[in-house]
N, C-alpha and C positions, 0 to 999 in steps of 0.2 A: 436378360441378354446379359451375361458376364463381363466384368471389366476389371484389370487387377492394376492397381498403383503400389512401383516399390518405393521405401524410404530406407533406406541404409541398407544392411542387411535382412530385410525382412519384406514380404509382399502383402497385400491386403487384397482378397479378392472380394466383389461386391455384385450383388445380382439383384437385378430391380425386379419387384413383381405387381407392380400397375402401380394404383392410387386407393388409398382408403376411401369409405364415405364423406372425407369431408375433404376430398381435393387432393390428400397428403400421399406423396409417394413411399411406397413401400418398401424398403430396402433391406437387406440381409448381408452379410459381412463375416466372413472370418481372416485371420492372418495365419500366414504359413511361411517357416523361416526355415532355409534348408539344412543341410547336416554342413559341418565345417569340410568334410573332406570333399564334395561335391564338386564334378565340375560343371562349369558354364552350360555343356551339352547336356548334363545329367539335372542341372537346375532346370531348365530350361522344359526338358519333356516332361519331369515330374510337376512342373508349376500347371502346366495345361491338363495333365490327368486330373490335378488337384481341383483345377478350372470345373471341369466338367463335371466330375464329381458332385462337389459344392452346387453346382448349378441344378442338378436331377435332385441333391436333396432339399432342395430349394422349392422348386417346383412340385414336387411330390409332397409337400409338406412337413417332411422329416427332420427339418432342420428348424430349429427355433433360437438358435446363437447360443446359447446355455451355455454348451461346453467350454466357451473360452475363456480364459485363465484373466483376473480380475487386471491384474499389472498390463495386459493386450489392450484390455476392452480400453482403459486409462488411456496407453500409448494415440489409442483411434480417437474417442473423445477430445482427446485436446488437439490434436489434428484437424475432425472434422468438424469441432463445435468452437473450442475455448480459444485457438489460436483464430479462429475467425467473428466470433463474438465479443471477446471479453477485451481489456487494454490489458496491454505488454506488460506492467507492473503486477498485476493481476495474473497475470499466466505464469510471471515468473515465482512469484509466492508458490504457486500449485504445484508448479515443479518441484521445487523446494519441500514442501508437504510430501510430496508422493515418493519420496524415496522414503521415507522411513513407513509409511502407508503398504507399497509393494514390498518391501523386505517382512511386514507382519502378515499380510493377506494376501500379496500378489501373484501367489503361485496356487489360489484357490481356484476353483471355475465358479463363472455367475451363479450357477442351479445349483452349486453347492456351499456357495456364500452363508453362513445361517448369521444370526443376533447374535449367537453365544462366541465366533468370531471378532466379531467387532469387539465385542462388551470385554474380550481376554486382551485384545489390543487397547484398548483404553484404560483398562487396570495397570497394564504393563505401564503405561505413560505414567500414571499416577504416582508407581512405585519407582520408578526412572530406570525400571530393567528393562528396555528397549534403548535406551541410547546407547548410537555407539559413534556418536558424535565426539572428535576433539579438537581443541582451542589451544592456542599455540602464544606463549606469553613471555615477556622480552625477560633476557637471560642478562643483558648487560643493558647500564642505563642508558636511553636513547638519546637524550638529549645531546650528551656531550658529545657522541656517534652522530649524529645529526650535524652539531657545529663542526666536526674533525672534515663532514663529507660537504661541509657550503651550503648544505641544503635547508629551506625554512619548511614548517610543518605543513604549509600550502603548496611547495614545491613538490616534496615528496608526495603529496596525493595528487598533485597533477602525473607526477611520472612513472608513480605505479599505479593507477587509474582508478583509484578507491578514494572513498570519501575521506572528507577532511577529517570527521565525526571519528571513523576506524583510525588513522594515525593519529586523533588524539588519544585515543583509547590505549594504542600502542605506548605512546609515549609518556602517558601516568601508569602502565603496567597492566592495565586492564586487558583479559584475553582478548584475540582476536581470530577469526577464522583460520582451518588451513590454509586456504583459497587467499587470504587478505596476508600471512607470511608468509607464503612465495612471494606473494606480487612486491612487498616490500624489501625484501631480502634481494630478489632482482633488479630492485630500483637504487640499491647500495653498493650493489654488486658484493656482494659477500655470500659465505653458504648458508644455507637456511638454519643447521642444524648449530649454528657459532652464534647466532643472536634471539634465539627462539630457544622457548622449552616447552615440552607438551603437557598439556592436563587433561585429563579425562573427565567427562561428565557422565558417566555411567549410571550415577546412585543419585544424581539429581533427579527429580520428579517434573515435571513441563509442568508450567501454569494452569490454574483452570482452562484460560481465554484461548490457550493454545490449543487443549486437549481440544477446546468446542469447534475452534477454526479445522481440526482434523474431522472431525464431525460433520460438519457442511462440508465439506470437500468431498470425503466419501457418500454422504446422502446424494447431492447434487449428480453426483458421475453415474449412483445406481437409479437415480432417478428418470436421467436420461437414457440408461436399459430401458426401464418400463413403457417410457415415451416412444420408445423406438420399437419395441414390441419383439427383444429380446427377453427380455425378464417377465415375470407373471406380476412378480409387487418387487416390494422395496425392504430387505430385510431391517434398513435403519430407520424403517416406519415403528419397527418392534422394540428400538433398542431407546433407552432415556437418555436423550441427550445431555452431555456434563454439563453442569452448573456452573455458572459463572457467576462471583459475588460479586451484586451489584455496587459500583465505586461513585463517589459524588464526585464531578468533575473539578477539577481546581481552574479557582480564576480569583483576581483582584477585587475587592471593593472599592468602590468610589476613593477613597484615601490613597491606599496603594497604586489603583492607577494613576490618580493624581501625582502621585510621589514620583511612580515611573515616567510622565511625561517630564518633569522635572529634569531629571537625571539625565533623560537626552540630550538637552541644550549643550552638556561639556561632551557628547561623540559625535565621529564623523558623520557628516550629513547624509551621507547615504543611508548607513544603519538606523540613526536618527527617522529619516523617511521611512525604511521599512517598518518599523517597529510601528510608528505612527498609524502607517497607513494599514499595518496588519486590524491594530485595535480600534481604529475608527471605522473598519469596513466589515471586520470581520471574516474577512474573506481566508482559505487555507494556504497554507504553503505552497504549493505548487503553483497556486492560482495567484499570488504574488509574483513567485519567479516568472510567470509565465508574460505576466502584463507587458505590453508593447505602449509607446509614448501614441499610436495611434487610437489606443481602447480611452484614453483618459481627455473627457470633455472639459476643458478649463473654465469656459466660459458658463457652463451651465452644474460644475460641482461632481461630474456623471463618472463614476468607474464600468466598461465596459468589461465584464469578467466572462471570458470563451472558450479560454482553451488551460491548459496546464503544463507545466514544467515539471518534469521529472527526471532520476539518475537512474539506470541500469548498469552493473557491470559491462554486460557486454554490447550497449549502445552509446555510451557517453550521457551528455544529457540532450534529451529533447522533448519537445513538445509534443504534448498528448490531448486529447477531450476532456472535457470537467469529468468531475468525477461522474455522476447523472446530466440526463440531458434536463434537468431543473437546475441545475447547477450553472445554469448557463444565465445569466443576470446582466441588467446594469441596476447600481444603486447608487443613492446622493450621497455623498459626503461633506462633512462640514469646510468652511472656508480655510478653517487652519490647517487640517490634510490638504487641501489641495496647493495652498500657500508653499509647504512645507515640499512640497513633490516639482514647484515650478522653482522653486532655489536649486533643489537636486536636477531640474534641468540645465538650469544654466553651468550648474558645476561639471556636469558631462560634457557639454558640449566642449567647456576649455580644455577639459581631459581630449575630448576628438583632436580639437585643434594643434593641439602639442603634442600626440600621437602621430600625427600625420597619415603617412599609410599601412602605418603599425596595427591603426584604429580597424578594430572587424565591426562593421556595421550589423547589427543583431538585430535592432530597432529594439530595445529591450529596455525597460526601465531603471532594472539593477543587472548591473554587469561585474565582469570581474575589472583587472586595468585596465585591459586590453580591450573591451566591449564585448567579450565572448560573455556569451548565457552564464548568471552566477551560478553557482551548485549549491541547489537548497538544502544539503546538508551544512554550507557554510555560515547561513542567517542562524541554524538552530546551534553551533558549537560558538559565535561570536555571544549571542543570545545567553548562553549561561553564562558567560565569563562576567556579561557585563551586570547580570543580580549579583552575581559575588560581589562584586566591587561595590557595588553600590548598596549591599546588605539589601536586598529586597527579597520577597519569597518565592523560594526555588519553584517555578513553573516551566513547564514546555514553552516552547514556542506557540502550539497550538491552544493552549489556555486562552492565548489572546483571543479566539475567537470566541470560546467560552465567556469571558470577559467583557467581548461588546456584547452578544445575547444577555448577559445576565444584569448589564446595567441597565441595556433598551427595557427590559421585561420591569426592572423595579422602576423606571422613570416615567411604567405606563402604557410601553408601545405595545398595540394590540398583537395576538399571537400570530396573527395570519401576516401581519406585515416583519416579523421577527423572521419566522419562517421561510419567506418568499427572500430577504435579504440574507440571508444563511445560503441559499437554494436549495433547500429541503424538499425531496418529494412530497411532502402533504406535511399537517400540523403535529399529528399524531407521532412522527420523530423528533420532531422540537418538542414539546410537549414530553416524553417520553426522557429527554438529556435534560429538562430543564425545572423539572418536577421543583427544585428545591427556590427559584426563582419565582416561581409563579405562586407557592403557598405564601413566601414571604410577603409578595405584593400582594393575595390576596387579605391575608390579617391586615395589613396596612389599610386597605379599599374597607375594611368593616369597622377598622381605626377611624378612619375619615367620617364615617356615617354616623356611627356614637358620637363624634364630635358634633356633630354638625345639626344630630337631628338628638337634642339630652331631651330625656323623659325625665318627669316627676313621678318618681317610684311610689309616692305617699297616693299622689292621683291614679296612680295605673291599678293600684290595690283597691 
């Protein structure tokens, strides 16, 4: 039986062919797009014809679905799989990647897509020949302009609907995307071309890790085509995955971490509480932003990590599930971190009383001035300035997670415990990321044994 689903100006025709030996439903589908000049009546008539013809082809076994273009199948994959199974942030990232992928191979039929097509795409990315993105840089000094408009950077971020990091990039003369430039211009009520100048990136190659992201996405899409019995094999399996140079994780040693904690004494209490919590818990930035007061057991020093707070341009700040199911965890933190959170709770209560009806009761531990959930980029932006003010090593906010794990391993915590506290799916992930710490701990263990069990070399010989 054939069914039809409309999406925008295209139609997906789906035919069910029963179930396979494992009890899974076998389906075939195709996408049909009407000609621009067709009337509604003509579309209805032709769509019915396409449905009958497609159902006959499927029932006779003459249709395998491979004649669908890659871009059409990718669109179907997004709708039928990604949007149902993957996180919103992941889907947004995939849609951005698909723009460039579809430009390169979207026009090729699935059954005609060969490894050399994919390799050519990767090589073009390495050479920078396929880049078509244009970024925009401030044409006039941003700070005097904001002062004239009586806007802070935070206010501009909120008014334009972009992250504080993007606003900071604009202020410091760093290129921003066309979409961000248009939003900033709209918020400032000024013509786009008056405050921004275009900067083309056509000849700039992409980073190896970015190229690897393209490979993984193409492979994942084609793997589903194989699983859904549309393709016989995945051509990505015959393509060598782009090599990504292994980078050591950035982290602070115990002396630097201690200095960081001392420097926090002179900082606003909320930021002190955020950085201290990150350092002592090893949680991710989004998990920190997602924390609610109900997640903290002050009597037993426990934090229940069960969600993540994210930001997307089209959705704003929202709560989502943790990165993986194993990321849901309850961890114990030192009394020092709990005491700071208690102090922060008291300060937030005073702010709530001060604002009265203006306070938005989100229940979040870390908020904006009026109780609204804090933007994740706000923490990162503040942290970078904090490090610079106190002449601390330049690390990312995520490096506090690496610092936590590295110090735990160096202090003798077993790998399984560290892995569970970090929310990794298995110990292999932890071992691969923190090889440096494990090797250092192993060397120290050997030195301890050497000191504890001295051997008289003369007698041994």
